[in-house]
N, C-alpha and C positions, 0 to 999 in steps of 0.2 A: 461381516457377521458372520464368527466361527459357530458352528452345531453349541460347543459349548457356550458363547456368551448368549446365543438365541437360548438357550436351555438357564440358562442366569437368571436372563435379560425374563423368560416368562413365569418363572418366578419369583422373582421377586416380586410382579406384577398382581398375583395370585396369593404373595405374603399379603400388600398390601390392603385387596378387598376385602380378607378376608380378613380380617386387625376392624380392619374398618366397620365393617357388617358386624362383629360380633361389638365392635365398641359399644355402639350407638344403640347394637340392643341392649345394651347388659344400663341403658344409663336409661331407663324408665325410671318413672316416678311423678311428683305434678307436673307438665307441662308447664304451665306457666313461670314457676320458678327454674325448671332445667332453659328457657328458652333466656332469663333474664341471667345466670348466670356465663350462659357460651354467650351472649351477648357481652358483658361485661369485662368477659375471659377475650374476645373477640376485639376490643376497644383498649382495651391494656397490653396485651399485643401488639397491636400496630401503631401505636403510641409513641412510636421511636423515630416512624417512616411516615413524613404527614401525609406523600400519595396516595401509602395504603392504608391511613386514617379514615381521610377523606376521603377514598372507592367506600369503604365499609360505611361510614357513618351517612353516606347519600342513602344507599341499601338499603337499612336499616340495619345495618349489621346481620345480613340474612345470606347463610352456606356456598357459595362457590365451589367445594367440594366433598364436605364430611357432611351434605347429608343424604339421605336415604333416596335409594330409585338407580335404573338404567345411566340415568343423568350423568348423578354425580359419577357413578361407577366409570363411563367412559371418562370423564375425566381425567380424578386418577391416575386409569391407564393408562391414558393418552401420555400423560405429563414421567408417570415413570419410565417410558418406554423413550421420552428425549434426553431424558436425565440418564436412563443407563447408554444411552449411544453418543453421548457426546466429546470423547474421545476422537468420535469417527471426522468429526471440525477441525479437529486438535483440539479445544478447551478441555479444561483442565477439571478432572474426574472428582476434586478434592471440595473442587466449590459449592456442589450440588450435594455432595454427601448422601447415600440414598441409603447407605443401614443407614445412619445416624435418624433421619426424621425413620424406619420402618420400628425401628428398635421405643421412641417416641412414642410411634403410633402403638403398641404391643403392652406399652407402659402407662396408659391412659385409663387413668379408674373412675374420671369422669367428666361433668359436665366442662368444669373449667378445663381440663387436660382436651378435649375437643378439641374448643376454643380457642388453644393455643395454637396445638396441635392444623387448626382451619389456614389460622394467620403464616405459619411455618408453610404452608404448601404453597401458597402465597407467595414469600417474598422466594421463596426457592423461585416457583414460574417465574419473575419477575429479575429476576438475576439473570436466568435462563432468557429466555425474551433476547433483554437487550445485548448479553452477548453475544450471542448467538447471528444477531440483526447487526449488527454496528460493533465490537471489539471487547476484548478486554479491556485490552490496557486504555490508556487516556495518553496520546501518542508525543505531547509536548512533551508527556512525564518523563517521557524514554527519555527520547534526543528532542530538544530547543530547536532542529533545525528541522521537524512536521508540527508544520506549524497546521498543519491542516486544523481544517474546522468539519468536527464527525456531524453526521445528518441524525443524529437523536432521534426518539419517537417519545409523543409523552408516555410516562409509564403505567398512567389511569386507564388510558385510552386501552391500554395493553389487556387491561381486564375485562374491561366492557367490552371487549369484540371479541374476547373470548368466549364469554357467555354468552354471548350470539354467535357461535359457530359452531357447525361440528367438529371438535379437543382436539382429534389429531389432526384434519388438515390444517385448520390452524397453526401448529406449532412446528411440522411440514413444511411449512411457506415460510417460518420465519427469516428461513438462511437465505442468503442472495442468492437471486435466482437469477444472474447473469452466466451467461457462459463460461467464462475465466474462472470465474468459481467451484462448477462443478466442473471440467475438465481439470480444476486441481485440486479436488477432494480425490480423482480419479488417479492422477496420478500418483498422490502421496498413500494409496491403494497397491499401486503399483509398488511404492516402494517398499510400503509392507511389508509385504509378500516375497523380495528380493531380499529383504534385512534377515526375512525370516527363513532364507537358502542359501543366506550367510555370503550374499555383495556379490561384485565385481572379480574377488579373487583376490590374487597377491598382488600387491601393486606395482609400478614397476621397476626398478633397479636402477635409475638413471637419470642422471638430471637433465640427459635432452638425446634423444635418436634423432636421427636422421635417413633420408633414403639411401641405400646404397650397399649402408651397414649387414652386422647378418652377428648371430650370436643368445644366448639367457634372455637378456633383455629384452631383446628383441621378440621373443615370441612371447612371451605375458605382454608388453605390450595388444599381441595380437591377440592375444586369449583375449584381454580385460576393453579389447571393443570388438569381441563376437562377442562380449557377455554383455555390455552395453550395448549389440547391437548395434553396431556401424560396420558391418562386412560381416559375412559369409562365412564357415567352419574354410579353414586350412589348415594348410601344416606346414606353410612355410616357416622359416627360419631364419632368411631375410629381407632387409624393409627394402618391400618389393612396389610394384603398382597397384596393387590393392593396400596395400596399408598405405600409402600416403593414398587414395584417395577417402580411404576410413578416418588418417586422417585428419584431413579437410573438410569431409560431412562434422564432423567434432568439428572441428573450430568453428565452421556458420553456426553451427546450433547452439556457442558459452560466447561469440564476441567477440572474437580473437582470428591475428591476420588467415587466410585463406594458404597459405604458401604451403600447405600437405607435412613439413616439420616438425616434430614433435622436440622443440628447441623446450627452454625452460618454463617462460610461460603454461603453454600448451601441456606442456606435465605435468604441471601444479594441478591446473584444473584437468586433467586425465586423473591422477589421483585420487582427487578427489572422493573422499568414501561416500557407502548409500545413506549415512546417516547426517552429513554432513548438507547432502539437497536434499532430505526431507527434514530439516529442519529448517532450512530453503524458505518450501512446500508448508510449512507452517505459518512460518512468517508470510510471505505469500496473504493465505489467507485471510486473514486479522488483517493486513493491511487492502485487502479484496474487504470486509464489513468495513472497514474504513470510508468507505468513501458505497457502499450501498445506496446508492442513489440513481437518481433521471442521469442519466450524465451528456446527453443532450444530443437527440439524430446526431446530428451534426457537430461533432467536436473538433479539439486539439489533444492531442497524449502527449506526451514530455515523458520518456521512459528516461533519468538521470542517466542509470546505470545501462545500458542501450545501449548512448549517447546520440538517439535518436526524437525528429519532432515527426507524429504526421498529421494524418488526416483523418480523421474516420467519418462516412454517414454511412447512417442504417446498419453498423453493425462489423463493413467492409471499409480497413483502408484503399482510398483513393492516394494520398497521396505520401509520400517518405521521406523526408534526408538525413544525413548525419547533423550532429551538434556539436558542442563545445558547451562544457559545462563551467560552475565552479570550479577550482581550484580544492585541493584536501587539505587549505591550512586556514586557523584562524576562523573570518566572519566572511572570509569569497565560499563554504560551502553551496552550493542555490538550497533555497530550501524547497518541502513540498507544501503542495498548498491548491485548492482552486480558485478560479475565479471565470470571470466576462471577461472574453476579448472585445473596444469598441472602434476601436479607428486601431491604421499605420498612418507613421508619419515619413512622407517618403521626404527626400534631404534633408535631412533631421540634423539638428544641433547636437551638439553630445554635453550636459552640461551636467560637469563632471559632480562627481559623491564627492559632498563633506569629506567621510575618510581616507578616501585618494585627495585631498586637495590638502589632508592638512598632514597626513603620513606617507606620502608618496612624491608632491612635487614643493612643498613650501621644504621642509630640506635640498631640493636642489636650487630652487629662487632662491635658501640663505647664501650659496653658495656659490651662487651663477643668476643675477636678476633675467637677465636674458634667458633663462634654462627654459624648457617649452614654448618653442618661440610658439608650436602650433599654435597656443590656447592661449586664446583673451581672458581678461582677468579686468570683472565687472566690481564697481562699487556698489551700491544696498538697493539703487536707483538703473542699476543697469545701462551704466556708464562704463564707459573702458577706460582702463585707468595706464598712465603712466609708467612704466616700472623702472623707468629712470630717476622717477618721482621718487623710489616711497623705498622703504631700507626694509627692507625683511628682515633679516636679524631681530627687529626689536619682536616680531610677535610667535606667541607660541599657537601654539594648534587649535587651546580654546579660544585667544587673544586674534585671532586671525578673522580680518572684519571683512574682506571678498570673497568673491563666485567665481570661480573659473569655467567658460565655455566654448565649444569647440565646434566652429562654423560651418555648415555642410561642406562638400567636401568628396570624393574618392580616397580620401588617408583618411573620413571623420574616425572616431576608435565606433561609433555606429556604425556605417557601413553607409549606402545610401538609402534602405529604410527601414522602421520600425517597428513592430507590434507591441503593439498594446493593452493589456488588460488591468489599468488604475490600481495598482495594490502601495501597504502602508512597509509592503520589505524592498521597492523601488525596481524589482523586475520585468524583464519583458524580455523577448526575443529580439533582434536586431539579426545586420546585417559585417558581415567585417571582412575589412584591408586582410588577416592575416588566412589565407586561405591554405596555408601550408600546411595546419595543425589540424585537418582533416582527414586528412592523410592518416596518421596516431593511431593507433587502435585504441591506446586511451585517452577520452580527448575534456580531461580535468582542467583548462589552465583560466577566465575566466573569473571575473572578479562579482561572480553570482547568477548575472544576467544568463542568459541562453542564444549562444549564436547557429546560428545558422546556414547550413552548408548553400542553401539551393531557395535564396531571400526570394529572386527575382520570379520562379513559379511557386512558392510557395505564396505569394502577392497574390498572383496570377485563378490560383486552385481558388483564394479568397473571396477575391472579386468575380471571379465566372458567375459569381450567387445575382448578381448586381447590376452587369451590362454585359453586352454581346458579346463585345473585346476588351479581353480583358489585357491580355497584352496591351495595344494599342492606346487605353486608358492610360495607364500606370505611365510607359515610358511617357507621353504627351509630358505629363506630368512632372514626369521626372529630367527630359531634355529645359527642364525650366532652370532648369538649380535652385528653385525658391525653396524655404522649405515652407512642406504642404500638410494640413489633415487630412487624412480620407475616412472619413465614416463608416466605418460598416453599417448597411439598411439596418441586417437580423445579426444582434450582434454573436458569437460563439463562444461557446464553456470554453474554459484550459485547463485540464486536467498535469498537473508538475506529479509525475512520480518516479516508486524508488523499490525499480525490481527484481531479484535476482533473479525470484525462478517466473515462467510465465510460458502461457500459451497464446499460439501464433493461430488466425482464425483459420487456417489450413489444420489445427493440429496438431504441430508439432513443438514437442516442450524442448524449451530451456532453457536454460542457465549464464548467468552472468555476475564478474567479480561486487564487489561490497566495498567498490570502490572510498563511503566513509564510515562505512565500519558500523553503519546504522542496524542493520540487520542481526549483527552479533548483537548489539542493544538489546534491540527488541527479542529478539530469542532468548537471548537471560533473565529480561522481563516475566517473560511467558513460563519459563522454567521455574524461576521464583515463585511463579502463579500456582507452579504445577502441573506445568502439563509436560509430558511424558512420552519420550519415544516408544514405540515398541511394536516387536516382532509381529507380524500375521503370518500362521503359516494352515496347511491347507490350499 
């Protein structure tokens, strides 16, 4: 907070205190009549909010904010302070309009007016509490692929707990306490200060550059890498070893192939503005609020934009592998949600999803009944169907009566193991015979499920919690060739997330591409709600 903002906040707080003291003092008169008028005003103003109405009814319409004395003064001051600082968290200040609130208080002339102010303060408090704890936006309304269940708290409990707590401490404790959130706040402030100083300077006027080249574009690339902190001061005009090493560092923290060449993709990321990175951080803060809950001392974290799957134990990554996610088309995009991994299946069958059966395989069967011969066709009772006895041309996608299954094998689409957290989206983690895709920089190729580059090692890491010989146990089952379900004695939470801005466990800030365009949609929704970028000077 700048000195100007701090002084403005103090002035607002004093005004709020003075106005309420003056208002309460002016409203002298018959006590019983005043109490009745106050209660009636509170009941009327709270009627449109069932949670608020129930709270005041339960407490006998007692004041939370507008009473006399230090307790009420501290509550008002703490709320004004919190509402004056919402931009620090990337929240829209227009949703809390402190100036309008102060004006409402300044114009209060009766006990009824005071009751209306009381409820307005509670409404703003509840709005702020929910926004900062679990987000301003409703995820699924922004993007249908974000099917996350946000852990909303009981609204009435906010007021009950607040009245039983130290006001400032309670309000300060509402924001997520995760290291990720705290570090994103630091990165947000750093970028705002960079914005105040003019950013990273001129963008590089070249589509690509490589080691050995010289000239003005190389000098501008050098200056930009210096400004970003990827290399020390240098006067070189040539794409030398220092610039190559700096480009590699940049590539590593942006999920790019670390070849040291500023190709088209790398250059596009280098030329991203401070404003663009700041938007990513603000979106990440909102996303962090959506998962403001206990993720589990051990949990699995799949970050779609990073094409990675990790096992996290007590805040430390203990296993990591590359992943392939859903293709960026139609209904193939991998959804975002959290669930509980309950078991793995070794030597799995692949029960082909209905959408793939009708959209991809049925057209092939119409042309050739022996197409996709590695897939079994079964009837409603699970019996194998004789292809030569069926006229597939008579069926439409709606009327096709059969299911399709690929038996266990090394060629199975799921590979040799799948990891299950049963959900209505039919999403799971699994092996794959298509190993070559893991060498790609961008890995969005699947029908929606998450493929793992090292599924066996992933399985060993999970089984290590319940057997002294996880590798031996796994391989004995694998070698039978039989489809076998292995239950996890302790189910593990799975969180499928999507972060274009993140902080690693060692404090490194990293950025990724917005592969599905979801963050762009979230930013637009936040922008529409009144979130604004700001430059901080000083």
